[in-house]
OpenMM code with the backbone's topology and positions (N, CA, C; nanometers):
from openmm import Vec3, app, unit

residues = "MET THR THR GLY PHE GLU SER LEU GLU HIS GLU LEU PRO ASN GLY GLY TRP PRO ARG SER ASN LEU ILE GLU LEU LEU SER GLN GLN SER GLY ILE GLY SER THR GLN LEU LEU LYS PRO MET LEU ALA ARG LEU SER GLN SER GLN LYS ILE ALA LEU ILE GLN PRO LEU TYR LEU PRO GLN ARG MET ALA CYS GLN TYR TRP GLY ILE ASP THR SER ARG LEU PHE TRP ILE LYS ALA LYS SER THR ALA ASP ALA LEU".split()
positions = [
    Vec3(1.9713, 1.0632, -0.7856),
    Vec3(1.9950, 0.9266, -0.8146),
    Vec3(2.0627, 0.9239, -0.9531),
    Vec3(2.1625, 0.8489, -0.9568),
    Vec3(2.2357, 0.8494, -1.0972),
    Vec3(2.1463, 0.7946, -1.1972),
    Vec3(2.1619, 0.8483, -1.3282),
    Vec3(2.0960, 0.7980, -1.4483),
    Vec3(2.1547, 0.7035, -1.5174),
    Vec3(2.2766, 0.6744, -1.4968),
    Vec3(2.3621, 0.5705, -1.5747),
    Vec3(2.4190, 0.6434, -1.6936),
    Vec3(2.3770, 0.7642, -1.7262),
    Vec3(2.4207, 0.8435, -1.8432),
    Vec3(2.5088, 0.9661, -1.7915),
    Vec3(2.6522, 0.9746, -1.7887),
    Vec3(2.7005, 1.0902, -1.7531),
    Vec3(2.6729, 1.2325, -1.8113),
    Vec3(2.6585, 1.2140, -1.9436),
    Vec3(2.6193, 1.3573, -2.0133),
    Vec3(2.4737, 1.3958, -1.9747),
    Vec3(2.3814, 1.3128, -1.9498),
    Vec3(2.2456, 1.3413, -1.9014),
    Vec3(2.2573, 1.4015, -1.7647),
    Vec3(2.3484, 1.3405, -1.6713),
    Vec3(2.3528, 1.3905, -1.5389),
    Vec3(2.3965, 1.5340, -1.5307),
    Vec3(2.4869, 1.5702, -1.6232),
    Vec3(2.5284, 1.7124, -1.6386),
    Vec3(2.4117, 1.8148, -1.6678),
    Vec3(2.3156, 1.7630, -1.7333),
    Vec3(2.2040, 1.8397, -1.7708),
    Vec3(2.0940, 1.8603, -1.6625),
    Vec3(2.0706, 1.7551, -1.5865),
    Vec3(1.9579, 1.7548, -1.4902),
    Vec3(1.9982, 1.8233, -1.3791),
    Vec3(1.9048, 1.8958, -1.3089),
    Vec3(1.9062, 1.9465, -1.1685),
    Vec3(1.9745, 1.8469, -1.0677),
    Vec3(2.0581, 1.8997, -0.9819),
    Vec3(2.1223, 1.7896, -0.8803),
    Vec3(2.2031, 1.6873, -0.9353),
    Vec3(2.2102, 1.6769, -1.0777),
    Vec3(2.3107, 1.5969, -1.1214),
    Vec3(2.2511, 1.4433, -1.1478),
    Vec3(2.1146, 1.4226, -1.1452),
    Vec3(2.0516, 1.3007, -1.1651),
    Vec3(1.9011, 1.3052, -1.1551),
    Vec3(1.8433, 1.1858, -1.1540),
    Vec3(1.6864, 1.1683, -1.1262),
    Vec3(1.6654, 1.2168, -1.0042),
    Vec3(1.5392, 1.2854, -0.9683),
    Vec3(1.4974, 1.3253, -0.8513),
    Vec3(1.4633, 1.1957, -0.7620),
    Vec3(1.4934, 1.1989, -0.6247),
    Vec3(1.4585, 1.0961, -0.5372),
    Vec3(1.3013, 1.0946, -0.4895),
    Vec3(1.2415, 0.9999, -0.4722),
    Vec3(1.1086, 1.0084, -0.3913),
    Vec3(1.0201, 1.0841, -0.4761),
    Vec3(1.0298, 1.1063, -0.6245),
    Vec3(0.9262, 1.1760, -0.6917),
    Vec3(0.8910, 1.1072, -0.8002),
    Vec3(0.7745, 1.1553, -0.8671),
    Vec3(0.7274, 1.1098, -1.0050),
    Vec3(0.8192, 1.1661, -1.1132),
    Vec3(0.8682, 1.0761, -1.1953),
    Vec3(0.9439, 1.1306, -1.3069),
    Vec3(0.8547, 1.0904, -1.4293),
    Vec3(0.8320, 1.2111, -1.4936),
    Vec3(0.7511, 1.2047, -1.6262),
    Vec3(0.8475, 1.2257, -1.7454),
    Vec3(0.8405, 1.1305, -1.8232),
    Vec3(0.9123, 1.1232, -1.9457),
    Vec3(0.8235, 1.1627, -2.0736),
    Vec3(0.8507, 1.2953, -2.1288),
    Vec3(0.7665, 1.3421, -2.2201),
    Vec3(0.8498, 1.3396, -2.3553),
    Vec3(0.8042, 1.3036, -2.4645),
    Vec3(0.8768, 1.3151, -2.5826),
    Vec3(0.7789, 1.3665, -2.6935),
    Vec3(0.8339, 1.4313, -2.8019),
    Vec3(0.7534, 1.4936, -2.9099),
    Vec3(0.7071, 1.3818, -3.0114),
    Vec3(0.7950, 1.2683, -3.0042),
    Vec3(0.7485, 1.1682, -3.0904),
    Vec3(0.7629, 1.0351, -3.0252),
    Vec3(0.6721, 0.9470, -3.0641),
    Vec3(0.6924, 0.8048, -3.0081),
    Vec3(0.7825, 0.7160, -3.0815),
    Vec3(0.8418, 0.6175, -3.0196),
    Vec3(0.9198, 0.5247, -3.0658),
    Vec3(1.0628, 0.5566, -3.1002),
    Vec3(1.1004, 0.6579, -3.0244),
    Vec3(1.2404, 0.6979, -3.0604),
    Vec3(1.3481, 0.6525, -2.9499),
    Vec3(1.3093, 0.5566, -2.8640),
    Vec3(1.3907, 0.5012, -2.7804),
    Vec3(1.4076, 0.5759, -2.6387),
    Vec3(1.3202, 0.6647, -2.6148),
    Vec3(1.3162, 0.7507, -2.4877),
    Vec3(1.3248, 0.6649, -2.3690),
    Vec3(1.2527, 0.5478, -2.3487),
    Vec3(1.2327, 0.4645, -2.2453),
    Vec3(1.3890, 0.4090, -2.2169),
    Vec3(1.4784, 0.4010, -2.3224),
    Vec3(1.6192, 0.3714, -2.2771),
    Vec3(1.6831, 0.4401, -2.1713),
    Vec3(1.6424, 0.5898, -2.1677),
    Vec3(1.7052, 0.6710, -2.0684),
    Vec3(1.6583, 0.6001, -1.9128),
    Vec3(1.5599, 0.5428, -1.9020),
    Vec3(1.4997, 0.5014, -1.7656),
    Vec3(1.5600, 0.3531, -1.7416),
    Vec3(1.6139, 0.2953, -1.8257),
    Vec3(1.6666, 0.1529, -1.8087),
    Vec3(1.7523, 0.1222, -1.6966),
    Vec3(1.8560, 0.2009, -1.6673),
    Vec3(1.9495, 0.1814, -1.5587),
    Vec3(1.8927, 0.2123, -1.4251),
    Vec3(1.7919, 0.2954, -1.4134),
    Vec3(1.7278, 0.3398, -1.2913),
    Vec3(1.6158, 0.2296, -1.2672),
    Vec3(1.5440, 0.1855, -1.3638),
    Vec3(1.4432, 0.0932, -1.3377),
    Vec3(1.5042, -0.0550, -1.3094),
    Vec3(1.6195, -0.0873, -1.3447),
    Vec3(1.6815, -0.2209, -1.2985),
    Vec3(1.7133, -0.1891, -1.1579),
    Vec3(1.7847, -0.0859, -1.1284),
    Vec3(1.8255, -0.0516, -1.0050),
    Vec3(1.7106, -0.0567, -0.9017),
    Vec3(1.6134, 0.0238, -0.9136),
    Vec3(1.4984, 0.0303, -0.8204),
    Vec3(1.4190, -0.0987, -0.8046),
    Vec3(1.4032, -0.1644, -0.9214),
    Vec3(1.3200, -0.2879, -0.9104),
    Vec3(1.3790, -0.3965, -0.8249),
    Vec3(1.5015, -0.3755, -0.7807),
    Vec3(1.5519, -0.4882, -0.7043),
    Vec3(1.5047, -0.4552, -0.5490),
    Vec3(1.4517, -0.3363, -0.5156),
    Vec3(1.4080, -0.3145, -0.3738),
    Vec3(1.2681, -0.2492, -0.3633),
    Vec3(1.2056, -0.2106, -0.4875),
    Vec3(1.0971, -0.1271, -0.4757),
    Vec3(0.9862, -0.1844, -0.5924),
    Vec3(0.8590, -0.1477, -0.5814),
    Vec3(0.7721, -0.1613, -0.6827),
    Vec3(0.7852, -0.0324, -0.7682),
    Vec3(0.7550, -0.0697, -0.9051),
    Vec3(0.7566, 0.0513, -0.9951),
    Vec3(0.6208, 0.0447, -1.0746),
    Vec3(0.5660, 0.1522, -1.0851),
    Vec3(0.4414, 0.1675, -1.1601),
    Vec3(0.4753, 0.2704, -1.2914),
    Vec3(0.4198, 0.2043, -1.4047),
    Vec3(0.4254, 0.2766, -1.5227),
    Vec3(0.3008, 0.3357, -1.5605),
    Vec3(0.2634, 0.4569, -1.5453),
    Vec3(0.1296, 0.5010, -1.5740),
    Vec3(0.1124, 0.5396, -1.7350),
    Vec3(0.0216, 0.4809, -1.7991),
    Vec3(-0.0086, 0.5134, -1.9475),
    Vec3(0.1290, 0.5121, -2.0247),
    Vec3(0.1969, 0.4192, -2.0197),
    Vec3(0.3172, 0.4111, -2.1066),
    Vec3(0.2790, 0.4003, -2.2489),
    Vec3(0.3556, 0.4788, -2.3380),
    Vec3(0.3228, 0.4609, -2.4808),
    Vec3(0.3161, 0.3301, -2.5393),
    Vec3(0.3879, 0.2351, -2.4980),
    Vec3(0.3962, 0.0895, -2.5413),
    Vec3(0.3898, 0.0018, -2.4034),
    Vec3(0.3146, -0.1044, -2.4454),
    Vec3(0.3017, -0.2094, -2.3347),
    Vec3(0.4633, -0.2636, -2.3085),
    Vec3(0.5065, -0.2600, -2.1894),
    Vec3(0.6405, -0.3130, -2.1655),
    Vec3(0.6488, -0.4711, -2.1973),
    Vec3(0.7306, -0.5079, -2.2617),
    Vec3(0.7786, -0.6613, -2.2976),
    Vec3(0.8403, -0.7198, -2.1850),
    Vec3(0.7911, -0.8078, -2.1236),
    Vec3(0.8454, -0.8793, -2.0102),
    Vec3(0.9975, -0.9323, -2.0388),
    Vec3(1.0045, -0.9930, -2.1581),
    Vec3(1.1588, -1.0445, -2.1863),
    Vec3(1.2540, -0.9252, -2.2056),
    Vec3(1.2124, -0.8355, -2.2532),
    Vec3(1.3109, -0.7074, -2.2843),
    Vec3(1.3343, -0.6504, -2.1487),
    Vec3(1.2393, -0.6593, -2.0531),
    Vec3(1.2519, -0.5927, -1.9264),
    Vec3(1.3466, -0.6796, -1.8182),
    Vec3(1.3096, -0.8049, -1.8663),
    Vec3(1.4200, -0.8941, -1.7904),
    Vec3(1.5570, -0.8932, -1.8389),
    Vec3(1.5792, -0.8837, -1.9776),
    Vec3(1.7035, -0.8720, -2.0312),
    Vec3(1.7718, -0.7564, -1.9753),
    Vec3(1.7048, -0.6342, -1.9458),
    Vec3(1.7532, -0.5030, -1.8966),
    Vec3(1.7973, -0.5307, -1.7544),
    Vec3(1.7620, -0.6324, -1.6878),
    Vec3(1.7648, -0.6422, -1.5393),
    Vec3(1.6731, -0.6121, -1.4449),
    Vec3(1.5480, -0.5814, -1.4963),
    Vec3(1.4327, -0.5313, -1.4275),
    Vec3(1.3580, -0.6584, -1.3617),
    Vec3(1.3400, -0.6416, -1.2344),
    Vec3(1.2599, -0.7355, -1.1690),
    Vec3(1.1188, -0.7317, -1.2164),
    Vec3(1.0568, -0.8028, -1.3079),
    Vec3(0.9177, -0.7819, -1.3698),
    Vec3(0.8241, -0.8116, -1.2700),
    Vec3(0.8502, -0.8935, -1.1621),
    Vec3(0.7457, -0.9109, -1.0412),
    Vec3(0.7135, -0.7950, -0.9532),
    Vec3(0.8088, -0.6702, -0.9944),
    Vec3(0.7868, -0.5610, -0.9255),
    Vec3(0.7632, -0.4345, -1.0104),
    Vec3(0.7189, -0.4692, -1.1349),
    Vec3(0.6741, -0.3712, -1.2412),
    Vec3(0.5306, -0.3784, -1.2740),
    Vec3(0.4723, -0.2733, -1.2540),
    Vec3(0.3265, -0.2705, -1.2779),
    Vec3(0.3078, -0.1424, -1.3894),
    Vec3(0.2099, -0.1822, -1.4733),
    Vec3(0.1613, -0.0671, -1.5541),
    Vec3(0.0112, -0.0543, -1.5542),
    Vec3(-0.0190, 0.0840, -1.5517),
    Vec3(-0.1573, 0.1274, -1.5426),
    Vec3(-0.2007, 0.1923, -1.6636),
    Vec3(-0.3251, 0.1368, -1.7194),
    Vec3(-0.3784, 0.2010, -1.8340),
    Vec3(-0.5086, 0.2635, -1.7920),
    Vec3(-0.5107, 0.4177, -1.8279),
    Vec3(-0.6202, 0.4901, -1.7883),
    Vec3(-0.7361, 0.4559, -1.8911),
    Vec3(-0.8580, 0.4665, -1.8682),
    Vec3(-0.9729, 0.4464, -1.9439),
    Vec3(-0.9865, 0.5605, -2.0591),
    Vec3(-0.9357, 0.6754, -2.0196),
    Vec3(-0.9255, 0.7796, -2.1279),
    Vec3(-0.8084, 0.8767, -2.0802),
    Vec3(-0.7529, 0.9586, -2.1773),
    Vec3(-0.6403, 1.0473, -2.1451),
    Vec3(-0.7141, 1.1846, -2.0873),
    Vec3(-0.6225, 1.2657, -2.0601),
    Vec3(-0.6678, 1.3969, -1.9780),
    Vec3(-0.7383, 1.4792, -2.0982),
    Vec3(-0.6733, 1.4625, -2.2233),
    Vec3(-0.7419, 1.5352, -2.3322),
    Vec3(-0.9057, 1.4954, -2.3516),
    Vec3(-0.9363, 1.3733, -2.3244),
    Vec3(-1.0640, 1.3241, -2.3413),
    Vec3(-1.1827, 1.3658, -2.2462),
    Vec3(-1.1322, 1.4211, -2.1288),
    Vec3(-1.2082, 1.4570, -2.0347),
    Vec3(-1.2934, 1.5777, -2.0612),
] * unit.nanometer
topology = app.Topology()
chain = topology.addChain("A")
for resn in residues:
    res = topology.addResidue(resn, chain)
    for name in ("N", "CA", "C"):
        topology.addAtom(name, app.Element.getBySymbol(name[0]), res)
């Protein structure tokens, strides 16, 4: 699935995001805009599918998501009671 970023697609296996899989975005530092990488894909997918964000670093802002073209009625976020480190 296209990422919306040509230079990123050259780096990813099969030239884009995997289909029908979990995509985990890991960054060494929070607040550097890594969620921007998912913006085109989230907007496209939200038109036909539900999307779950599991333990995102920041609570998604409804107005920002709508501005990005994401159907927020199909966007869910899940906050765990604890992280894997706390187990």
